[in-house]
C-alpha beads as a LAMMPS data file, in Angstrom:
LAMMPS data file: protein, C-alpha beads

361 atoms
360 bonds

1 atom types
1 bond types

-500.0 500.0 xlo xhi
-500.0 500.0 ylo yhi
-500.0 500.0 zlo zhi

Masses

1 110.0

Atoms # bond

1 1 1 -163.206 -427.752 -423.645
2 1 1 -161.675 -428.759 -420.305
3 1 1 -163.619 -429.836 -417.246
4 1 1 -163.604 -426.394 -415.674
5 1 1 -164.983 -424.802 -418.848
6 1 1 -167.722 -427.522 -418.988
7 1 1 -168.661 -426.778 -415.439
8 1 1 -168.743 -423.013 -416.036
9 1 1 -171.025 -423.608 -419.123
10 1 1 -173.466 -425.825 -417.044
11 1 1 -173.488 -423.245 -414.160
12 1 1 -174.292 -420.458 -416.638
13 1 1 -177.198 -422.448 -417.890
14 1 1 -178.347 -423.137 -414.360
15 1 1 -178.281 -419.380 -413.702
16 1 1 -180.386 -418.723 -416.745
17 1 1 -182.895 -421.310 -415.728
18 1 1 -183.064 -419.893 -412.160
19 1 1 -183.958 -416.531 -413.707
20 1 1 -186.585 -418.022 -415.851
21 1 1 -188.069 -420.123 -413.004
22 1 1 -188.199 -417.110 -410.729
23 1 1 -189.952 -414.973 -413.448
24 1 1 -192.652 -417.718 -413.890
25 1 1 -193.145 -418.151 -410.228
26 1 1 -193.681 -414.381 -409.891
27 1 1 -196.067 -414.459 -412.852
28 1 1 -197.975 -417.345 -411.218
29 1 1 -198.134 -415.377 -407.935
30 1 1 -199.464 -412.292 -409.732
31 1 1 -202.238 -414.534 -411.230
32 1 1 -203.044 -415.789 -407.716
33 1 1 -203.349 -412.174 -406.505
34 1 1 -205.859 -411.459 -409.318
35 1 1 -207.922 -414.481 -408.365
36 1 1 -207.806 -413.215 -404.733
37 1 1 -209.148 -409.826 -405.728
38 1 1 -212.016 -411.485 -407.727
39 1 1 -212.944 -413.836 -404.845
40 1 1 -212.782 -411.118 -402.219
41 1 1 -215.367 -409.203 -404.192
42 1 1 -217.691 -412.290 -403.770
43 1 1 -217.764 -411.714 -400.047
44 1 1 -218.448 -414.532 -397.576
45 1 1 -219.379 -416.942 -400.403
46 1 1 -215.788 -417.049 -401.761
47 1 1 -213.869 -420.268 -401.411
48 1 1 -210.117 -419.532 -401.613
49 1 1 -208.782 -423.013 -400.910
50 1 1 -209.926 -425.608 -403.405
51 1 1 -208.744 -429.034 -402.290
52 1 1 -210.172 -430.758 -405.379
53 1 1 -208.264 -428.367 -407.707
54 1 1 -204.910 -428.747 -405.778
55 1 1 -205.302 -432.561 -405.856
56 1 1 -205.833 -432.447 -409.697
57 1 1 -202.760 -430.182 -410.148
58 1 1 -200.581 -432.547 -408.077
59 1 1 -201.756 -435.569 -409.914
60 1 1 -200.908 -433.801 -413.242
61 1 1 -197.499 -432.921 -411.835
62 1 1 -196.874 -436.606 -411.041
63 1 1 -198.063 -437.590 -414.476
64 1 1 -195.807 -435.153 -416.354
65 1 1 -192.756 -435.866 -414.249
66 1 1 -189.977 -437.440 -416.296
67 1 1 -187.129 -437.170 -413.694
68 1 1 -184.460 -437.118 -412.633
69 1 1 -186.278 -435.685 -409.566
70 1 1 -188.571 -438.302 -408.087
71 1 1 -192.300 -437.790 -408.049
72 1 1 -192.520 -436.981 -404.328
73 1 1 -189.814 -434.382 -404.576
74 1 1 -191.424 -432.765 -407.606
75 1 1 -194.918 -432.687 -405.936
76 1 1 -193.379 -431.140 -402.794
77 1 1 -191.848 -428.309 -404.819
78 1 1 -195.217 -427.614 -406.511
79 1 1 -197.055 -427.791 -403.083
80 1 1 -194.932 -425.102 -401.714
81 1 1 -195.398 -422.850 -404.754
82 1 1 -199.140 -423.349 -404.437
83 1 1 -199.012 -422.702 -400.700
84 1 1 -197.138 -419.402 -401.124
85 1 1 -199.526 -418.248 -403.980
86 1 1 -202.570 -419.092 -401.914
87 1 1 -201.176 -417.023 -398.966
88 1 1 -201.202 -414.135 -401.302
89 1 1 -204.910 -414.676 -402.001
90 1 1 -206.027 -415.454 -398.462
91 1 1 -203.660 -416.460 -395.521
92 1 1 -204.998 -419.650 -393.906
93 1 1 -204.909 -420.760 -390.316
94 1 1 -204.703 -424.538 -389.627
95 1 1 -205.405 -426.100 -386.274
96 1 1 -203.693 -429.403 -385.488
97 1 1 -203.110 -431.798 -382.642
98 1 1 -200.003 -430.427 -381.007
99 1 1 -197.616 -429.538 -379.660
100 1 1 -195.353 -428.169 -382.308
101 1 1 -192.814 -430.656 -383.653
102 1 1 -195.186 -433.562 -383.857
103 1 1 -195.969 -435.796 -386.869
104 1 1 -199.361 -434.071 -387.113
105 1 1 -197.640 -430.797 -387.806
106 1 1 -195.573 -432.588 -390.437
107 1 1 -198.843 -433.732 -391.991
108 1 1 -200.003 -430.090 -392.046
109 1 1 -196.952 -429.014 -393.975
110 1 1 -197.174 -432.015 -396.342
111 1 1 -200.778 -431.138 -397.252
112 1 1 -200.914 -427.363 -397.050
113 1 1 -197.260 -426.375 -397.500
114 1 1 -195.324 -424.031 -395.145
115 1 1 -197.121 -420.815 -396.075
116 1 1 -199.901 -421.271 -393.489
117 1 1 -200.143 -420.292 -389.828
118 1 1 -200.336 -423.355 -387.612
119 1 1 -202.292 -423.533 -384.369
120 1 1 -201.102 -426.314 -381.964
121 1 1 -203.925 -427.578 -379.720
122 1 1 -203.642 -430.148 -376.898
123 1 1 -206.577 -432.423 -377.713
124 1 1 -208.543 -433.622 -380.735
125 1 1 -211.798 -432.253 -379.529
126 1 1 -210.115 -428.863 -379.262
127 1 1 -209.149 -428.978 -382.971
128 1 1 -212.723 -429.668 -383.890
129 1 1 -213.974 -426.839 -381.850
130 1 1 -211.446 -424.453 -383.249
131 1 1 -212.630 -425.200 -386.765
132 1 1 -216.359 -425.296 -385.888
133 1 1 -216.073 -421.769 -384.338
134 1 1 -214.392 -420.376 -387.444
135 1 1 -211.161 -419.488 -385.614
136 1 1 -209.291 -421.889 -387.917
137 1 1 -210.017 -422.567 -391.583
138 1 1 -209.150 -426.262 -391.378
139 1 1 -207.971 -428.839 -388.840
140 1 1 -205.683 -431.853 -389.136
141 1 1 -206.135 -434.865 -386.885
142 1 1 -204.763 -438.403 -386.983
143 1 1 -207.250 -441.143 -387.723
144 1 1 -205.344 -444.406 -388.053
145 1 1 -201.836 -445.896 -387.976
146 1 1 -200.838 -448.934 -389.996
147 1 1 -199.342 -450.645 -386.948
148 1 1 -201.356 -449.224 -383.990
149 1 1 -204.830 -449.137 -385.567
150 1 1 -207.523 -446.420 -385.389
151 1 1 -207.617 -443.224 -383.313
152 1 1 -210.932 -443.783 -381.500
153 1 1 -211.214 -440.156 -380.220
154 1 1 -211.226 -438.908 -383.841
155 1 1 -213.955 -441.333 -384.832
156 1 1 -216.019 -440.346 -381.774
157 1 1 -215.761 -436.644 -382.657
158 1 1 -216.891 -437.337 -386.175
159 1 1 -220.092 -438.949 -384.858
160 1 1 -221.476 -435.657 -383.466
161 1 1 -219.526 -432.877 -385.300
162 1 1 -221.077 -430.859 -388.071
163 1 1 -217.660 -430.624 -389.799
164 1 1 -216.795 -432.365 -393.096
165 1 1 -213.825 -434.397 -394.029
166 1 1 -212.129 -432.306 -396.722
167 1 1 -208.993 -434.344 -397.448
168 1 1 -206.504 -436.905 -396.171
169 1 1 -202.794 -437.132 -395.675
170 1 1 -200.689 -440.308 -395.514
171 1 1 -197.441 -439.764 -393.793
172 1 1 -194.630 -442.252 -393.618
173 1 1 -193.452 -442.279 -390.018
174 1 1 -189.759 -442.103 -389.665
175 1 1 -188.307 -442.025 -386.237
176 1 1 -184.841 -440.522 -385.632
177 1 1 -182.525 -440.535 -382.582
178 1 1 -181.604 -436.962 -381.802
179 1 1 -179.878 -434.881 -379.166
180 1 1 -176.839 -432.772 -378.324
181 1 1 -174.480 -435.559 -377.506
182 1 1 -171.310 -436.202 -379.577
183 1 1 -171.828 -439.931 -379.843
184 1 1 -174.113 -442.879 -378.602
185 1 1 -171.541 -443.547 -375.888
186 1 1 -172.552 -440.322 -374.167
187 1 1 -176.289 -441.259 -374.066
188 1 1 -177.656 -441.584 -370.489
189 1 1 -181.511 -441.383 -371.073
190 1 1 -183.909 -441.806 -373.914
191 1 1 -187.201 -439.791 -374.166
192 1 1 -190.147 -440.415 -376.454
193 1 1 -193.846 -441.074 -376.707
194 1 1 -194.730 -444.643 -375.727
195 1 1 -195.760 -445.490 -379.203
196 1 1 -192.421 -444.462 -380.714
197 1 1 -190.528 -446.313 -378.052
198 1 1 -192.469 -449.398 -378.871
199 1 1 -191.969 -448.940 -382.616
200 1 1 -188.115 -448.598 -382.179
201 1 1 -187.695 -451.300 -379.524
202 1 1 -185.434 -453.562 -381.601
203 1 1 -183.044 -450.792 -382.709
204 1 1 -182.822 -449.405 -379.156
205 1 1 -182.229 -452.914 -377.639
206 1 1 -179.376 -453.523 -380.122
207 1 1 -177.674 -450.080 -380.057
208 1 1 -178.480 -448.613 -376.606
209 1 1 -179.092 -451.660 -374.372
210 1 1 -179.611 -450.827 -370.698
211 1 1 -180.141 -447.088 -371.247
212 1 1 -183.359 -445.923 -369.369
213 1 1 -186.296 -445.058 -371.498
214 1 1 -188.834 -442.635 -370.389
215 1 1 -192.278 -442.160 -371.973
216 1 1 -193.487 -438.538 -372.263
217 1 1 -196.685 -436.926 -373.590
218 1 1 -195.346 -436.349 -377.167
219 1 1 -192.233 -436.666 -379.253
220 1 1 -191.986 -432.917 -379.363
221 1 1 -191.849 -432.899 -375.494
222 1 1 -189.120 -435.642 -375.761
223 1 1 -187.100 -433.403 -378.129
224 1 1 -187.501 -430.398 -375.818
225 1 1 -186.094 -432.402 -372.901
226 1 1 -183.245 -433.786 -374.980
227 1 1 -182.225 -430.270 -375.804
228 1 1 -182.118 -429.174 -372.145
229 1 1 -180.760 -432.262 -370.308
230 1 1 -177.164 -433.448 -370.485
231 1 1 -176.792 -436.961 -371.820
232 1 1 -180.480 -437.084 -372.909
233 1 1 -181.655 -438.019 -376.406
234 1 1 -185.132 -438.292 -378.044
235 1 1 -186.781 -440.468 -380.528
236 1 1 -188.881 -438.142 -382.727
237 1 1 -189.433 -436.835 -386.255
238 1 1 -187.378 -434.433 -388.263
239 1 1 -189.650 -431.435 -387.548
240 1 1 -188.862 -431.762 -383.844
241 1 1 -185.179 -431.835 -384.620
242 1 1 -185.419 -428.683 -386.549
243 1 1 -187.701 -426.977 -383.923
244 1 1 -185.326 -427.741 -380.986
245 1 1 -182.130 -427.507 -382.970
246 1 1 -180.998 -431.108 -382.307
247 1 1 -178.509 -433.175 -384.196
248 1 1 -179.924 -436.319 -385.675
249 1 1 -177.638 -439.200 -384.510
250 1 1 -179.315 -442.079 -386.320
251 1 1 -182.045 -441.960 -388.954
252 1 1 -185.057 -444.229 -389.548
253 1 1 -184.619 -446.342 -386.491
254 1 1 -188.195 -447.649 -386.646
255 1 1 -188.583 -451.407 -386.637
256 1 1 -191.136 -451.386 -389.406
257 1 1 -190.148 -449.190 -392.290
258 1 1 -193.658 -449.094 -393.834
259 1 1 -195.189 -447.536 -390.685
260 1 1 -197.726 -445.007 -391.954
261 1 1 -200.157 -442.761 -390.229
262 1 1 -203.350 -441.397 -391.986
263 1 1 -204.567 -437.876 -391.034
264 1 1 -207.940 -436.203 -391.911
265 1 1 -208.359 -432.638 -393.019
266 1 1 -211.589 -431.334 -391.413
267 1 1 -213.491 -428.279 -392.445
268 1 1 -216.835 -426.583 -392.835
269 1 1 -217.563 -427.057 -396.490
270 1 1 -218.336 -429.894 -398.950
271 1 1 -215.657 -430.655 -401.499
272 1 1 -216.589 -431.005 -405.188
273 1 1 -215.289 -434.067 -407.156
274 1 1 -211.689 -434.124 -408.161
275 1 1 -211.814 -437.221 -410.299
276 1 1 -210.085 -439.584 -407.791
277 1 1 -212.079 -439.353 -404.612
278 1 1 -213.020 -441.212 -401.399
279 1 1 -216.319 -440.966 -399.417
280 1 1 -216.440 -441.588 -395.661
281 1 1 -219.687 -442.286 -393.824
282 1 1 -221.124 -443.652 -390.625
283 1 1 -224.080 -445.929 -390.480
284 1 1 -225.903 -447.704 -387.700
285 1 1 -228.563 -450.375 -387.752
286 1 1 -230.664 -452.226 -385.344
287 1 1 -228.940 -455.304 -383.760
288 1 1 -230.505 -458.216 -385.659
289 1 1 -229.214 -461.109 -387.702
290 1 1 -227.828 -460.141 -391.037
291 1 1 -227.814 -456.418 -390.296
292 1 1 -224.329 -455.721 -391.467
293 1 1 -224.795 -457.849 -394.598
294 1 1 -227.900 -455.736 -395.436
295 1 1 -225.837 -452.541 -395.083
296 1 1 -223.148 -453.819 -397.362
297 1 1 -225.479 -455.103 -399.960
298 1 1 -226.152 -451.759 -401.722
299 1 1 -222.434 -451.246 -402.202
300 1 1 -222.045 -454.611 -403.986
301 1 1 -225.130 -454.023 -406.117
302 1 1 -223.878 -450.745 -407.353
303 1 1 -220.251 -451.868 -407.856
304 1 1 -218.831 -449.658 -405.173
305 1 1 -215.579 -450.739 -403.476
306 1 1 -215.357 -450.386 -399.712
307 1 1 -211.788 -449.712 -398.610
308 1 1 -212.202 -449.580 -394.877
309 1 1 -214.749 -450.420 -392.128
310 1 1 -214.458 -449.766 -388.366
311 1 1 -217.071 -450.171 -385.629
312 1 1 -217.542 -448.041 -382.526
313 1 1 -220.081 -448.322 -379.618
314 1 1 -222.922 -445.839 -380.425
315 1 1 -223.292 -444.752 -376.754
316 1 1 -227.021 -444.773 -377.429
317 1 1 -227.663 -448.287 -375.955
318 1 1 -225.969 -451.383 -374.808
319 1 1 -224.414 -453.507 -377.637
320 1 1 -225.357 -450.883 -380.262
321 1 1 -222.696 -449.995 -382.764
322 1 1 -222.017 -447.387 -385.486
323 1 1 -219.959 -448.359 -388.509
324 1 1 -217.474 -446.084 -390.251
325 1 1 -216.986 -446.842 -394.011
326 1 1 -214.563 -445.556 -396.598
327 1 1 -215.734 -445.979 -400.185
328 1 1 -214.132 -445.327 -403.500
329 1 1 -215.791 -442.484 -405.386
330 1 1 -217.506 -439.202 -404.590
331 1 1 -221.019 -438.904 -403.239
332 1 1 -222.188 -436.831 -406.266
333 1 1 -221.187 -439.623 -408.695
334 1 1 -224.287 -441.604 -409.920
335 1 1 -223.286 -445.067 -408.683
336 1 1 -222.199 -443.772 -405.293
337 1 1 -225.255 -441.637 -404.913
338 1 1 -227.535 -444.607 -405.670
339 1 1 -225.715 -446.812 -403.155
340 1 1 -225.968 -444.140 -400.452
341 1 1 -229.749 -443.677 -401.065
342 1 1 -230.237 -447.453 -400.488
343 1 1 -228.038 -447.386 -397.415
344 1 1 -229.935 -444.565 -395.901
345 1 1 -233.236 -446.353 -396.404
346 1 1 -232.037 -449.408 -394.360
347 1 1 -230.008 -447.558 -391.683
348 1 1 -231.298 -446.243 -388.354
349 1 1 -228.450 -443.656 -388.393
350 1 1 -226.845 -442.390 -391.565
351 1 1 -224.293 -439.580 -391.987
352 1 1 -221.996 -438.747 -394.869
353 1 1 -218.806 -437.489 -393.234
354 1 1 -217.384 -436.157 -396.434
355 1 1 -216.290 -436.832 -400.011
356 1 1 -212.728 -435.657 -400.742
357 1 1 -209.607 -436.230 -402.895
358 1 1 -207.680 -439.353 -402.110
359 1 1 -204.157 -438.750 -400.854
360 1 1 -201.955 -437.936 -403.836
361 1 1 -198.619 -438.965 -402.500

Bonds

1 1 1 2
2 1 2 3
3 1 3 4
4 1 4 5
5 1 5 6
6 1 6 7
7 1 7 8
8 1 8 9
9 1 9 10
10 1 10 11
11 1 11 12
12 1 12 13
13 1 13 14
14 1 14 15
15 1 15 16
16 1 16 17
17 1 17 18
18 1 18 19
19 1 19 20
20 1 20 21
21 1 21 22
22 1 22 23
23 1 23 24
24 1 24 25
25 1 25 26
26 1 26 27
27 1 27 28
28 1 28 29
29 1 29 30
30 1 30 31
31 1 31 32
32 1 32 33
33 1 33 34
34 1 34 35
35 1 35 36
36 1 36 37
37 1 37 38
38 1 38 39
39 1 39 40
40 1 40 41
41 1 41 42
42 1 42 43
43 1 43 44
44 1 44 45
45 1 45 46
46 1 46 47
47 1 47 48
48 1 48 49
49 1 49 50
50 1 50 51
51 1 51 52
52 1 52 53
53 1 53 54
54 1 54 55
55 1 55 56
56 1 56 57
57 1 57 58
58 1 58 59
59 1 59 60
60 1 60 61
61 1 61 62
62 1 62 63
63 1 63 64
64 1 64 65
65 1 65 66
66 1 66 67
67 1 67 68
68 1 68 69
69 1 69 70
70 1 70 71
71 1 71 72
72 1 72 73
73 1 73 74
74 1 74 75
75 1 75 76
76 1 76 77
77 1 77 78
78 1 78 79
79 1 79 80
80 1 80 81
81 1 81 82
82 1 82 83
83 1 83 84
84 1 84 85
85 1 85 86
86 1 86 87
87 1 87 88
88 1 88 89
89 1 89 90
90 1 90 91
91 1 91 92
92 1 92 93
93 1 93 94
94 1 94 95
95 1 95 96
96 1 96 97
97 1 97 98
98 1 98 99
99 1 99 100
100 1 100 101
101 1 101 102
102 1 102 103
103 1 103 104
104 1 104 105
105 1 105 106
106 1 106 107
107 1 107 108
108 1 108 109
109 1 109 110
110 1 110 111
111 1 111 112
112 1 112 113
113 1 113 114
114 1 114 115
115 1 115 116
116 1 116 117
117 1 117 118
118 1 118 119
119 1 119 120
120 1 120 121
121 1 121 122
122 1 122 123
123 1 123 124
124 1 124 125
125 1 125 126
126 1 126 127
127 1 127 128
128 1 128 129
129 1 129 130
130 1 130 131
131 1 131 132
132 1 132 133
133 1 133 134
134 1 134 135
135 1 135 136
136 1 136 137
137 1 137 138
138 1 138 139
139 1 139 140
140 1 140 141
141 1 141 142
142 1 142 143
143 1 143 144
144 1 144 145
145 1 145 146
146 1 146 147
147 1 147 148
148 1 148 149
149 1 149 150
150 1 150 151
151 1 151 152
152 1 152 153
153 1 153 154
154 1 154 155
155 1 155 156
156 1 156 157
157 1 157 158
158 1 158 159
159 1 159 160
160 1 160 161
161 1 161 162
162 1 162 163
163 1 163 164
164 1 164 165
165 1 165 166
166 1 166 167
167 1 167 168
168 1 168 169
169 1 169 170
170 1 170 171
171 1 171 172
172 1 172 173
173 1 173 174
174 1 174 175
175 1 175 176
176 1 176 177
177 1 177 178
178 1 178 179
179 1 179 180
180 1 180 181
181 1 181 182
182 1 182 183
183 1 183 184
184 1 184 185
185 1 185 186
186 1 186 187
187 1 187 188
188 1 188 189
189 1 189 190
190 1 190 191
191 1 191 192
192 1 192 193
193 1 193 194
194 1 194 195
195 1 195 196
196 1 196 197
197 1 197 198
198 1 198 199
199 1 199 200
200 1 200 201
201 1 201 202
202 1 202 203
203 1 203 204
204 1 204 205
205 1 205 206
206 1 206 207
207 1 207 208
208 1 208 209
209 1 209 210
210 1 210 211
211 1 211 212
212 1 212 213
213 1 213 214
214 1 214 215
215 1 215 216
216 1 216 217
217 1 217 218
218 1 218 219
219 1 219 220
220 1 220 221
221 1 221 222
222 1 222 223
223 1 223 224
224 1 224 225
225 1 225 226
226 1 226 227
227 1 227 228
228 1 228 229
229 1 229 230
230 1 230 231
231 1 231 232
232 1 232 233
233 1 233 234
234 1 234 235
235 1 235 236
236 1 236 237
237 1 237 238
238 1 238 239
239 1 239 240
240 1 240 241
241 1 241 242
242 1 242 243
243 1 243 244
244 1 244 245
245 1 245 246
246 1 246 247
247 1 247 248
248 1 248 249
249 1 249 250
250 1 250 251
251 1 251 252
252 1 252 253
253 1 253 254
254 1 254 255
255 1 255 256
256 1 256 257
257 1 257 258
258 1 258 259
259 1 259 260
260 1 260 261
261 1 261 262
262 1 262 263
263 1 263 264
264 1 264 265
265 1 265 266
266 1 266 267
267 1 267 268
268 1 268 269
269 1 269 270
270 1 270 271
271 1 271 272
272 1 272 273
273 1 273 274
274 1 274 275
275 1 275 276
276 1 276 277
277 1 277 278
278 1 278 279
279 1 279 280
280 1 280 281
281 1 281 282
282 1 282 283
283 1 283 284
284 1 284 285
285 1 285 286
286 1 286 287
287 1 287 288
288 1 288 289
289 1 289 290
290 1 290 291
291 1 291 292
292 1 292 293
293 1 293 294
294 1 294 295
295 1 295 296
296 1 296 297
297 1 297 298
298 1 298 299
299 1 299 300
300 1 300 301
301 1 301 302
302 1 302 303
303 1 303 304
304 1 304 305
305 1 305 306
306 1 306 307
307 1 307 308
308 1 308 309
309 1 309 310
310 1 310 311
311 1 311 312
312 1 312 313
313 1 313 314
314 1 314 315
315 1 315 316
316 1 316 317
317 1 317 318
318 1 318 319
319 1 319 320
320 1 320 321
321 1 321 322
322 1 322 323
323 1 323 324
324 1 324 325
325 1 325 326
326 1 326 327
327 1 327 328
328 1 328 329
329 1 329 330
330 1 330 331
331 1 331 332
332 1 332 333
333 1 333 334
334 1 334 335
335 1 335 336
336 1 336 337
337 1 337 338
338 1 338 339
339 1 339 340
340 1 340 341
341 1 341 342
342 1 342 343
343 1 343 344
344 1 344 345
345 1 345 346
346 1 346 347
347 1 347 348
348 1 348 349
349 1 349 350
350 1 350 351
351 1 351 352
352 1 352 353
353 1 353 354
354 1 354 355
355 1 355 356
356 1 356 357
357 1 357 358
358 1 358 359
359 1 359 360
360 1 360 361
């Protein structure tokens, strides 16, 4: 058998597999439609999107994966299949901190897939209000960056909002240089958000020294300007390049390759345990010696691992603070529930912000 015959044989097998894959996807979609009909009969009590179930499915996908596709690629394929099937059950509307083309929109697609309607909003508080009013099923907002720290506005909104944290997304931030110029020699101006300009300073200093840099409101706005001004380029993410039809001139120009942003999924309902969960809460106590130690003691006694702590002014009085905790485990698990009961007894303010699946990938 010569090389051409070998190729033809492999391609025939690929065609057979494509037909089988398509048949199975259609069968899965038909099952999703049946689920949708059953849930629609339940009326307003029906929950179409089940974050704990989707997290379990994705973890099983990763555990089964034997290559040659990487785990992240395989999970992304399954995420899109689940997204398309869920849209047959009940199309979802997701509010996010806009405009379109930002990393927050990329986080929406990473978590929910592309078969959702996205609603870009100009401020974090608007995202909260959109979900609180029921105009959107869920919202996506940034909460912390590995190099820039926490997003205080998000923490402040969680303090008073009735919404629950229903999930999280960890997104590796890759900045690309993009535009409609033929080469770097034609670049006359660089647009980007101030954070991205700071995160790519070393690369820009080395490759585009002396070129003026202008900070704008978002990377999406930078991409829009790069698409309409001669000699202009933008530093932004891949979603912005696709949205504004820009060529990527240089990829991954960020100075710190592990730069990651964490986003929260906010919604109106509690999430049942998925098996690998995280609980977020806020606690405040009177300003007295050993107050924080007393708050942390119940966690140690019950063997609960705290993965994050942040403090914010309570705005209730001078030098009074609230603490935001992330804990391993779900609030319905026995050890976590016991620790939370003790915490609530000692705290002057206590609020569980949500228990939700840990980011899968």
